N, C-alpha and C positions, 0 to 999 in steps of 0.2 A: 452633675456636669459630665459631659461626654468625654471620652478619651480623645486627647488632642491628636491632630493629624500633622505629620511632618510636612514642612514646606517643600522639601525636596525628597521624594521617596527613594528608598534603597530597596528595590523589589527583591533582590537576591537575599539580603539579610532578613527581610520580612518573611520570605518563604522558609528560611531556616528556622525561624522562630515558630512558624505555624506547623512545620513538620514535628518539631519538639512538642508543641502543644497537642497535636493529634496523638502522638505517642504517649504523652502524659495521661490523656483521658481515654486512651485505647479506643480511638474513634471508630475504626472499622468494626470492632467487636460490639461496641455500644450501639452502633446503628443496627447491627444484626439483631441485637436484643430488642431494640425498639420496634423492629418490623417482624419479630418472630412469629406473630400470629396472622400476618398479612398474607394475601395471595402472593404466589411466587412467580417471578419472571426468570427465565433461564437463558444463559449464554454459555457457550463452550469456549474455553481458552485454548487456542492452538499451542501445542507444546513447543518450547524453544530449547535449543541445544546450548547449554551454558558453558561451552568450552572456549569462549573468547569474551573479550570485554564488550559491553553494550555499544551500539552505534545508532545513527539516526534512524535506520530502518526499525530498530526496536522501539524508539521513542514514538514514531508515527503509529506503529501497531498498538503500543500501550495506550496512547491517547485515544484511539478509536475504541479500544476495549474498556476504557474508563468512562468515557462520556455517557454512553447509553446506560450502563448500570447505575451511574449517579442519577441520571434523569429518571430512571425507573424508581429508584429508592425515594426520590423526592416526590414521586407520584403515589407513594404509599405502598409500594410493593416490597416484598422480601427478595433480596438478591444475594445469592452466594457468590462471592468474588473468588472463584476458583482460579488456580494457576497451575500450569503443567510443564513438565520437564521431559524433553525428548532425549533419552539417555543412551540409545543404542545405534547400531548401524554404521555405514561407511563414513559419515561425517566424523564420528567420534574416533573410529579406528584409524582413519587417515591422519588425523591430528597427532595421535599417539605414535603412529609409524614415523611421522616427520620428526617428532621429538627424539625418537630412538635412532634416527638415521637409516631406517629400513628402505630398501629399494622396491621390494615386492612382498607378497604375502608368504613366500617361502621363508623369509627372514622371521616371520611371526612364529612359524612352526619350530624353527631352530631355537628361538628365544624361549618358547614355551607358551602354550595357549592360556594356561591358568594364570601365569604372571602377566601376560599381555592383557587379558580381560580385567584383571584387578587394576591395572593402570588405566584402562578405559573407564572403569567404574569411578575411580578417583578423579579423572580428568573432567568428567561430566559435572561434578560438584565443585570444581576448582573455582569457578567464577560465580557460584550461586549467591554468595553473600554480596558480591559486587552488583549482581542483578537486583537483589533486594534493595540495596542502597539507592541505586539509580531509579528504580520504580518509585520509591518513596520521594526521591528528589523531584521527579516530574509529576508528582501528585496522584499517582495511581494507587488506589487502595486494593489490597488483596487479603484474602483470609488464609493465614498460615495453617489453619486447621482443615482447609479444603484444598490441599495440594495433591498432585499425583505425579508419580515417576514411572515412566514406561518400563523401567528395568525391574520394578518390584515384582515379587513372585505372584502376588494377587492379580496384578495387571496381566502378566504372562498367562496365568491360568485361564483368565477370561478369553484371551486370544486363542488358546488351545481349544476351548469350548467352541468358539466361533468357527475355527477351521474344521472341526469335526462336523459342525452343522452344515457348512458348505459342502463337505464331502458327502454327507448323507443326502443332501438335496441334489446331488449330481452337479454341483457348481464348482467342484475342485477336482482336477484330474492331472495325471502325470503325462507329459508329452515330450516329444523330441522335435525341436524347431530351431530355426535360425533366429537368433535374437541379438539385440545390442549387447556388446560385451566391453567392459573396461579392462584393458590390458594391465593397467597399473593397480587397480583394485582386485583384479583377478576374479571377477564375478559378472554375472548377467545383470542387466538393468531393464527396468520396465519402460513402457512408452512414456509414462508421465515423468520418469526420471530423465529420459532423453530430452523431453521438452524443457525441463528445468535447466539442463546444461547448455541448451542452445547449439548454435553452429558458429564456426569461425573459419576463416580462409586458411587453407593448408596447401603447401606446395608438394606435389607428388609427381612421379614420372608417369607418362602415358606411353603405351606401346600399341602398335598395330601388328598383329601376329598373323602369320601365314599358315593355314591349315590345308594340307594337300588332300584332294579327293582321291579315294581309293581307286575308282574306276576311270579317273582322268588324270594320270600322272602329269605333273607340270601345270596343273590347274589348282589354284589356291583360293580358298575362301578367306577373306580378310576380316578379322574381328579386332575390335578396339577395346582397351581396358585401362583403367587407372590403378589397377591392383595387380601388378606383375606377379606378386607372391601367390596369387590364386591359380596361375597357369598350370603348375604341376598337378593340380586337382581338377583340371578341365575334364568334363564328361560329355557335354553337348554343345552345339552351336544353335542359336535361335535366330529366326528371321520373323519379320512382322507380316501379319496376314494381308494387309492392304498396301504394303510397300512394294514399289517396282524396283527390281534388281537388274543388274547388267553384267556382262562379261566383257573384259577389255584385255587386249594383248599389249605386253610391254617387254622388250628385250628377250624374246623367246619364251616367255611364260604368260599364263593367262590368270586373271584375277576376277573374283566375283565380289560385288559389294552393292549397296543401294545406289541407284542411279542419281538420286538427289544429292548424294555425298561425293559423287565422282569428281566434280570440279575441285573440291577442297582437298580430297585425299591425293589426287594425282596432279595437283597444281605444279606447273613447271615441267611436267613429264610428257614425253612424246609417245602417248598411248594411242591405241586404235580401238574404237568401240566395235565389238563383234556381234552384239545382239542383246536383247532384253530378256529377262527371266521373271517369272512370278514366284511368289513364295511357294506355290504348289509345285512348281518345277524343281525347287530346291529341297522340299520336304522329303526326308528319308534318305538323302544322299549320305554316304558314309565317308569319313575322312580318317586320316592316319593320326593317332595320338602323338603328340610331340614328345611326351615323357611316357615311360613304360610302366610306371608304378601301379597303375590301375587298368592295364590293358585287358585283364581278365573280365572287366565289367562290360566288354563288348557283348558278352552273353546276356547281359541284362538289358541290352538295347542302347548302350552308350556309343559315343563317337559317331554320331550322325546328326543331321540337321532337323530341327523341329520348329514348329510355328509357336510363338509365344507372344503374349500381349505386351510384354514390357520391352520388346525390341522397337526402336524408334529411330528417326533420322535427325534428332536434335543435335547430336554430336557423334563423332566416331564414323563408323562405316555402315551403320544400319544392321549390323550383325553383332549379336551379343554372345560372348563366351560364358557358359554356365558351369559353376563350380559350387561346392557345398557352402560357400560363404556369402550367399545372397539370399534374402528372404523370398524374393520372387523366383529365383532359381530353384530354391528348395521346394516350392509348391509344384513346379514342373516335375521335379524328381518324384515327388509323392504321387502325382497323377499317373506317372509312368511306372510306378513300383520299383524305382531304383533306390537301393539301400545307400544310406549316407555314411560318411566317415569324417574324421577330423584329424589332420596331421599337425595341429598346433596344440601345445600344452596350455595350462592355465595362465601362463605369462605371455602367451602368443609367440612362443618360440617353437621352431620346427622340431618335431620328434624324430625318432629313429625310423618312423614310417616313410620318411623322405630322407634317407641317409646323406644324399648329396648336399642338403642344406641343414642337416641336424645341428642344433645348438644356436642357430641364427634367429634373432628377433625378426618378426615378419617384415618390418620395414627395412632392416639391414640386409635381408635376403634379396630385395628388389634388384640391386645393381648386379649381383652375381647371376640371377636368373636372366636378366637382360643380356649379359655377356654370353651365357650358355645358349640362349635363343639365337643370338647372332652366329654362334659357332655351328649351330644346327641348321643354319640357313632358313630359320623360321621367323626372323624379324624383318618386317617390311619398313617400319618407321618407329622412331622414339623421340621423346621430347619432355618438356616440363609443363605442368598445368597447375594453376591455382584454382582450387574449387572448395565449396562449402562442405565441411565435415562435421558430424555430430561430435560433441565434446562431453566427457564425463562430468557430471554435475558437481563432483567433489574434488577430483584430482586434476581436472583441467586438461587431461590428455585426450587425443582423438580416439573415438570408439571404432571398433570393428564389428562385423556381424559374424556370428559363429554358431555352428550347430551344437545345441546343448540340450541335455535332458533336464527338465524342470517341472515343477508343479505349477499349474495355471489356475487362476480364477476365471471361470467361464463367463466373462463380462458380456460376450456377444449374445448369450442366452437371455440376459436380463436388460439389455440396453433399451429395448422398447419401453419397458416399465420405467427405466431411469429417465427417459425422455418425457414420459407422461408426468412423472413426479417433478421433474425440473420446471414444468410449467406452473407449478404451485408456488415456486419460490419468488420472492421479491428481491430482485438483484439491483444493486447500485454500483455502477451504472446499469441502466435497464438493458442496454444492447448486449450485455453478457449472456442474458437468458438464452437467446436463440443464436448468438454468434459464437463468442469465445467458449462458452460452456456447452450450449446445445450442439454446436458443430463438432466439438470434441467428443461428446457422447455418441453422436450419430456415427462417427468414424472410429469408435472404440474397438480395440483389439483385446483378446484375452490377456490377462495380466500375468506375466511371468513372475512368480512369487519367490522361487528359490534363490538363495544367495550363498555362494561358496565362500563364506566368511566365518567369523568367530564370535564377535560380540554382538549378539542379536537374539531375538526370540527364536528358539530352536523349533524347527518343523517337527511336530509331534507324530511322526510316522516311524513305526518299527517294522522291519522286514525280516522274515525268516530267511537266514542265509542258505538254507537247503531247498525249501519249497517256493520261496519268493512271495509267500503270503504277506499281505500288508495289514497292519493293525493301526488304526487312527485313534489316538488317545485324546480324550476331551476333558480330562481333569487329573489332578495329582493323585486323587483317591483311586481312580481307575488304573493309573500306572502302578500304584502300590499293590492293588489287588492282583494284577497280572504278574508283577515281578517279585512281590514280597519285599521290596526294597523302599526305604524312605528317601525321598528326593530332598537333599539338603539345599540345593541351589539349582534352579531350572536352566542355568546357563551352561555352555560348554566350559570345561570338559566334563563337569559333574554329571550332567544329564546323559552323556554318552556312556557313562559307566553303568547305567541301568540296563540290564539285559535279563532275559529269561529263556529257559529251555522249553521247546515244544515237546511235551511228553507223549503226544499222540503220533505226530508225523516226523519227529526228530528235527534237528536243527536248532539254531539259537536266534532269537529275535534281537536285532540290534537296530539302534536308531540310525536313520539316514543322516549323512554328515552335514546337511545344509541348515542354515538359519533362513529367516524370511525377510522380505523387503521391509526396511524400517518404516516405510510409509504405511504399511499395514498396521504397525503400532499406532501411528497417529490417527489413522482412520477408525481405530477401535476405541478412541477416547470416550464416546458417549456411553458405552456400556462397561468398558474395562476399568475405567477410573472408579467405578462403583463396585467392582468385583462381581458384576452380574454374570451369570444367573445364580451364583453361589450365595450371594447376599443382595440385599437392597432391591428386590424385585418390584415392590410397590414404589420405592423411591425412583427407580429407573422409569417406571411408567409415567410418573409425574414430570420427569425431567427430559423426556424424549417425545417429540423433537425439541431442539433449542429454538427459542424465539429469535436469537440473533447470534451471528458470528462475524468476525472481521479479521482480515489478513491482507497481505499484499496481493497484487494482481497475479503473481506467479502461482499462488495457491489455488487458483481456479482449476488448474490441471494437476494439482498435487493434493493438498489436504482436503479441500472442498470435494474434489473428485473421488478420492478413496473413501471418504466418509459416505459419499453418495452411493458408491458401489456397495459398501458393506451395509448401509442402511436399507437399501432395497433388497439385497441378497438375503439378509438375516431377518428383517422386520417388514419388508414390503412397503417401505415408505422412506422418503428422504429425511435426513436427520436434522434439518434446519429450515426455518421459514423465511428469514431475512438475512441477506448477505451484503456487507459493505466491503468493497475492495479499495485498497490504497495504491496509488501509483508510486513512481520513483522520484526521489529528490535528485535534482541535477545541480551542477555548479552554476555560477553566475553567467557563464557563457554557454550553458546548455549541455555540458559534458556530464557523463556518469561520474559520480563521486569516486575519487581514486586516491588511495593512500600514497602511491608512488608519485602522482602528479601534485599532491598537496593542494588540490583545487577547492577546498572547503575548510571552514574554520573547525577546529577540533570540538567535539561535543562538550568536553569539560570547560573549554574557554567560553563557549556560548552560554552555558548554564551559569558560569561564574560572572559573566558580563551582563546578561539580560534576565536570567531566571527562567523558570519552567513555564510560567503563565504566558509569557510573550511568545515563547517557542510553540506552545500548544495552540495559541490563538492563530499564529501564522499558519500552522499545519491545518487547523480546522476550517479556516476561511479560504484555503487554497484548493485548487483542483486535485490535490493529492488524495483527498477523501472521496473522490469520484473515479478512482482508478486511472487518473492522468498524472503526468509529470509536472513538476513545479521547480523553478529555479530558486536556489537557496543561497543567501549570502548575508553578511553582517548588516549591510545597509537596509535590506528588506526588513530585518528584525527591528532595526532602528526606527524605521517608518511606522511599524506597528506600535512600538513603544510611544513614539511622539504623538501619532494621530489618534490612538485609542486610549492607551493606558494613562498617559500623562493628562489627557483631556478629562478622563474619568476621575483621576486623582484630584485634579483641580476642582471639579464639581463637588467631590466629597469634602475637600478642604474648605471650600467656600461655605458650604452648609455648616460645617463644624465650627468655623469661626463665629458666624452670626448666631448659631444656636447657643453656643456657650456665652457669647456676649449678652444675649437676651435671656439666659438661664432657661432656654427652651428644653423641656424634657418630653421626648416622644413616648407615647403610651403603647402603641401596638401597630399592626399593619392594616388598620382600618382605612378604607378609602374615604378621603375627605368628602363631606356632603355639602349640599347647598352652595356649590361654587358659583360665584358671580363674575370673577375676573376672567376675561377672555383667554388670557395666556394659561391660567390654571386649568380651565376647561380643556384647552387644546393639548397641553402636555399630558394630562391624564388620558385623554383619548389616544394620543400617540403611544403612550405606554400600553394601553389595551390592544391597540393595533399590532404592536411589536410582540406582545405576549401571544396573541393569536397566530401570528406568522411563525414565531419560533416553535410553538407547540405543533402546529400543522406540519412543519418540516421535520422536526425531530420524530414525530409519530410515523412519518414516512421514511425515516432514516436518511433524509436529505440534509446531511450535517453541514455541508458548505453553505447552503442557502440559509439554514438556521443561524449559523455564525454570522453571516454577512448582514443579517437583519439587526444585529445588536449595535453595530457601530453608528448607523444613522440616528438611532435613538439617543445615544450618548452625545453625538455632535449637536443634535437638536436641543438637548437639555442644556449644553454648555453655551453654544453660540447664539441661541435664540431665547430659551426660557430664562436661564439665569441672567444673561446679559440684559434682557428686557425687564427683569424683575429686581435688579440690583437695589434700587431705592427702597422698594418694599421690604426686601430682606434686611438691608442695613437698618431700617426703622423698626425691625422686629415684628413685621406683619405676620401674625400667627397663621393666617391662611396660607401665605406664601411659604413659610417654613414647613407647615404640615404637608403641603403638596410636594415640596422638594424632598422632604423626608420620605414620603410615600413612594415617590418615583425611584429615589436612590435605593430604598429598601427592596423594591421589586427588581431593580437592576442587579442588586446583590444576589437575589435568588435566581434570577434568569441566568446569571453568569456562572453559578456554582458548578454545573457539569462541565462547562467549557474551561474556565480559569478558576480552579478551586481555591487558590491562595488569596487572590485579591478579593474574591467573594467573601472569604472567611474574615478578612480584615475589615471589610465594609460592614459586615454583619455585627462585628463587635463595636466598631466606631459609631454606628447608628443606634447603639443601645439595644439591639434586638436580642442578644443573648439573655439579658435581664428581662426585657419586655415579653419575650416569647417563652422564657423558661427552658430554653434549649442551649446546649453547650456548643452547638455548631450549626452553621448555615446548612450543612449537608444532612442534618437531622430534620430540617424543616420541610415544608411542602412546596412544590413548584407553583409559581403563580398561575392563576386561571383568570380568564376574562370571558364575559358574555359577548355575544355578537354585537357589534357596534350598532347603535340606533341610527336611524336615518339622519337625525339632527347632528349626531357626532360625526358621521361621514361627511355631511355638508361643511361642518366646521373645519375638518381636516382638509377638505378640498379648497376651501376659502384661504386657509393658511398657506397651502401650497402655492396658490395663485399670488398671494401677498409676497411670499418669499421669491417667487419668480420675478415679480415686478422690482423688488429690491435688488435682486441679482442683476437684472438688466440695467438698472440705474447705476449700480456700482461699476458695471462693465463700461458704461459710457464715461464715467468719471476716469477710469483707467486709461481709456483711449484718449481722452481730452487732457489728461495730466492734471486733473483736479482732485486734490486730496479729500478723503471722506470727512475730515474735520472742518472742511470749508463748507459752510451752509450755502444752499442754493434756493432760489425763490420758489420754483414750481416744477411739478412734474405733471404731464398730461397723459392720460391712459385711453387707449382705444382697444376694442375687442373684448373688454372686460369691465365690470363695474364692481366697486368695493363698498361695503358698508363703512360707516364712519369709524367704527372700532378698528377695522383693518387699515383704513386710510391713516389713522394715527400711528399705526405700526410702521407704515411706509415712511411717514414724515420723520419719525425718530431714527429708523434704521438707515434710510438713505440721506438723512440730514437735509431735509427739504422743508420749506415753509408751508407749502400748500399742495394738495393733490386735486386735480381736475379731471373729470371724465365726460364732460359734455362740451364739445367744441368741434370746429371744422378742421379736419386734418389738412386740407389743402393749404390753409393759411400758414400752418406751422411748417409745412414742408418747404416753404420758400423763405422762412425766417432764419437768418444765419445764426441767431442766438440759440436755436434749438438743435439738439442732436437726437438722432433716432436709432432705436434698436427694436428688433422683433424676435419673438421665440414662441413657437407653437400657438400662433394666433394672438398672442399678447403683444400689443404695440406700446412702446414707451417713448415719449418725447420729453426731453429734459432741457429746461431753460438753463443754459450755462453762463449767462451773463452774471457778473458779480458787482454789486453796488458797494459803496464805501461802508455802509452799515454791515453788510454781509462779510466784508473783508475783516472788519474789526472783530466780529464774532468768531471768524475762523482763526484769527491770531490768538484770541482768548482760549479757544479749544486746544490749540497747539501748546499753549503755555500750561494748561491744565494737565495735558498728557505728559509733558516733560517733568512737571512737579511730581506727578504720581509715580513715574519711573524712578525719580530721585528717592522718594519715600521707600519704595521697594528695595532700592539699592542700599539704603541706610538701615534697612531692617526695622522700620517703624511699624507699630501695630496700628490697627484701624482707628483707635480712639486717642492716639497721641497727637496733640496740637503743637504746631511749631511755627516759627517765623522763617520766612523764605526771602532770599535775595534773588533777583532775576536780572538778566541782561537788559541794560537800559537802552534798547533800540527804540527808534521812534514808533515802530509798530507796537512793541510791547507796552511802551508808556501810554499810548493811546488806548490800548485794550484794557489796561488796568484802570485808567481814568474812567472809562465808560462802564466796565464790568467787574471792577475789583471785588465787590462784595460777593458776587456770584462765584467768582474764581476761588476766593478764600473758603467759602462754604463747601465747594466740591473737593478741595484738596486738603481740608483740615488744617488751615493756616490761620494764625492769629494776626500776622502782619505780612504784607508784601512790600519789600523794600527794593528800590532800584539799585543795581550794582553792576559789577563787571561780569560776573558769572552766576549761574544757577547754583544755589547752595543753601544749606541750613545756616541760620544765624546762631 
C-alpha cells in the first residue's frame, strides 16, 4: 500500500519534514558519493557578505544557484556545491563603524586597527548560521566541505601571487590620477563600484565667477561651476574648440561667454553685444587668479585660457574652470605638464594648504567661499541646482573626484582581448553580451586598486624608505625569505610589522599602507579558493573556466566584470561560459522593496505561510530569471499555490486514493506499452513533449521558459486526462493507473530541480524510493524523451483542436447563460474535421449529444437556435435549444453535483454507500423519477428520498 496523501496539504510542514529527512540521510554528501566517479560540471558561487539577515535578493540568487546544479546532478554529473563568503572590504568595515558610532576612518585609528579588524572578522561570521538555516529552508544544497572565505590566509596568498603576476606582465602600475572618492569611507573607488552606487539627485549651489583678463582690465571671462569649493584651486579656464563666444558690455564692464548661453546668463539684463570671438581668439589669454595660494604656478603656464574638449554649451557659460578635482581637468594638466596638488585631507576637509578654509568639510566651505568671492567682486551670479551625483555604494554619501596616488590594473591594455572573450559567453538575457557587458568593457578604464582602509587584502608592495625601490611579494615564503620573519596573519596591522633592512643600499623596506579593492577578492574566486598555484594546479585546470554562474544584474559590472578582467589578465581567457542574471523584485505597485515603506511581506512570513517551493516556482517562472523586474506580493504566491501546487496535489491524491483502493503496486518507471486508449496515448505524448521542452530550455539556461512548460502539463493532466479517465480509474483499470503513475513519476523528476520539496514527497508517495532503490528523487536521473514520432505529433495537434472546439462551445454557453451540466443536442463544426474518438471527447466535455461537420453554414447562420463562435479558423455552431428531455437530464446532473459536494463536505470516502434526501421540487422529482438509478450509481447512494433539504439520512 502506498503512503496516503493528505486531503489538504500543509506545504510548510511538509518542507520541514523533508529538510529533516535530508539531514538524516546527509543527502548532499550521499549524492556527492553517488556521482564521485562521474564527469564534473563546475559552477562558481559568488561570495556573499553575511553581516546581515537574508532577504529576497539572497533567495532569488540561491534559487538560480541551486536549480542548475540539481539538473546537472540528475543528468549524471558530479557537482561540487561550493559556497563562498565575502569577508573583507568597505561593506564589512562600514557596518562595524556604524555599530561603534564612528563618523570617519580617523575614529578607527583612535580605536585601534587590530581591535577594529577583529570586530570585522567576527561580524562577517555573525549571520553565517542564519544563512545556512535559510539556505536549507529554501531547498538549496551546499557542501560544507567546499566553502571558501576571502579572509583566509590561503585565499590572500593566492591574491598576492596574482598581483605579482600582473606586475610582472606590466598590467599593474602606480599612478596619480583623479578618481572617485568616498568622503565617508575615506578611500578611492573603482568605476565598477561607482556604477554599483548609482546616482541620486543632490542640491548644490552653482556660481558664475568673474575672471579678469590681465591685458584687458575690466573685461571678465565668466565661468560656471557647481563646486565652489574647487575655486581656490583654479589653474586654467577652458573653452570649446567649435563654440562661438561673444563679448558684451554691462554697467561699465565687459564679459566673455558662449554666444549660445548669452540669453540665459544675461536674462533680464540690459546688455550690449560688442562682438563675436572664436576659441582661437581666446586661447592663451591670461587672467588674474582670484586666490593667491597657487600664484607661483603662473610659471608652469597656469592662469590662462586653453581649448579643451569637455567645454560645452549644455549649461553654464560655455567656459569651464579647471582645478585638480576633475578627471578631464586632470588630463589637460597632464598634457601641459602642470603638477598637481590636493588641499583636501582623507575626510575631504580643507588642510593648512588653504588656511582661509582650514578644517572645513568641502561642502561646508561652499557658503564661505561664495561670500568671499562676492567680497572680491568676483561673483557674477549664484543659485541652487538639483543635479545627479554619484553615490558611494556602501555609505550612501555623494562622491567627489580627487587626485590620488594609487595602484592600477591596466585594463585598457587587455580590453580588446576581453571583448573577444566576451563573445564566447552565453548570456541570459542575450542582449547583455553586446550591450550592458560589451559596452562596459569597450569603455573600460584602468582599475584603481588601492584602498586607504584597514580590513582587506594588503597590497603586497614593500618600498625602501631611502631609495624608493619597490619589491612586489608573491607568496608568504618569499616574504619570509626576504625579511626572516614569519607572517602570523596577512591582515593589518600584523603584515605592516614585517620589515627588513637593505644591507646593500641602506634603508628599510616597509609595506605600503593600502589594502586593495574588495572586488579583487571576489574576482579571484576561481583560483584563490583552491589556493592556486601553491596547491591544486591540476584541480584548477579542471575547474576553469566554470560552466555556469548566476547573480543579480548589478554583478555584470561587478563580480562578472572583475572575474573577466583577472581571467584574461592572468590566464588569457574568460572564466565562465554561461551567465544567468536575475532582475529586481518590486512591490505590488512596482516600487523597489523598501524596509521603511514596508511595501512587501517579510521573508519569514512568506516562508511560514507558503513554503519555499511556491516562492521558488514564482521566482523561476517570472522574468526575474531573465534580468528583468517582477512584482511580488502575497496574492501572486497564492495564485501559484492554487493554480499549480494544489492542482498537482489533487492529481497525486486522486491517483493515491484509487491505487490504494485497487491495491495497485507500481513497479518502476517503465513507459506503458501497447497503449490503445486515445487519452493514454495523448497524455504520454504530452509528457514527452514537455520533457523535450524543459530539457531544451534548461540546456540553454532559459530557466523561465523551462519552468513555464511545467504548468500546462499539470493542468492537462488534471483537467483533461484525469477528469476524462475517472470512470476507468475508479474501476481499477490497470492501464489507466499505470499511465497516471508513469506521468506523475516523471513530473516528480521534472520538478526536482525547480521545486525540490514537493518532488521529494511525490517520489515517496508514488513508491519510487522502494521501486528505484534510491533514497531521494534528487539521486535519480532526469527524464529523457526521444523526438516525437509524426503520429504522436498528429495526435497532439488533434487534441489541441478538440480542446479548442470544447473551449469555444463552453464560451458560447457562458455568453448564453447555459450551465455546462445542461446537455444540448448538437454542435456543428466548420473549418475542421474530427475523428470519431475526438468527437466523443467533445460530446462528453461540452455536454453535447452529437457532433456534426458536414452541413451548409448559411442555413445555420439564420437559425436563431444556433450560436456561433470562431477562433483561428475553427468555427463552432451550437444548438442552444433545450427540449424537455434535455432539461430533465440537466436537473439530474445538477443534483449529482450537489450530492457529490455534500459527500465531500461530510468527509465520506469513495466506497461509502449512503441514503440521501433531496429537495422535493417538481424538477427534482421528475429527474429522480426518470433517472434515479443512474443518479444513485454516480453518487454512491442506496436510496434517494424526497425531503425538504439535501442531506444524509
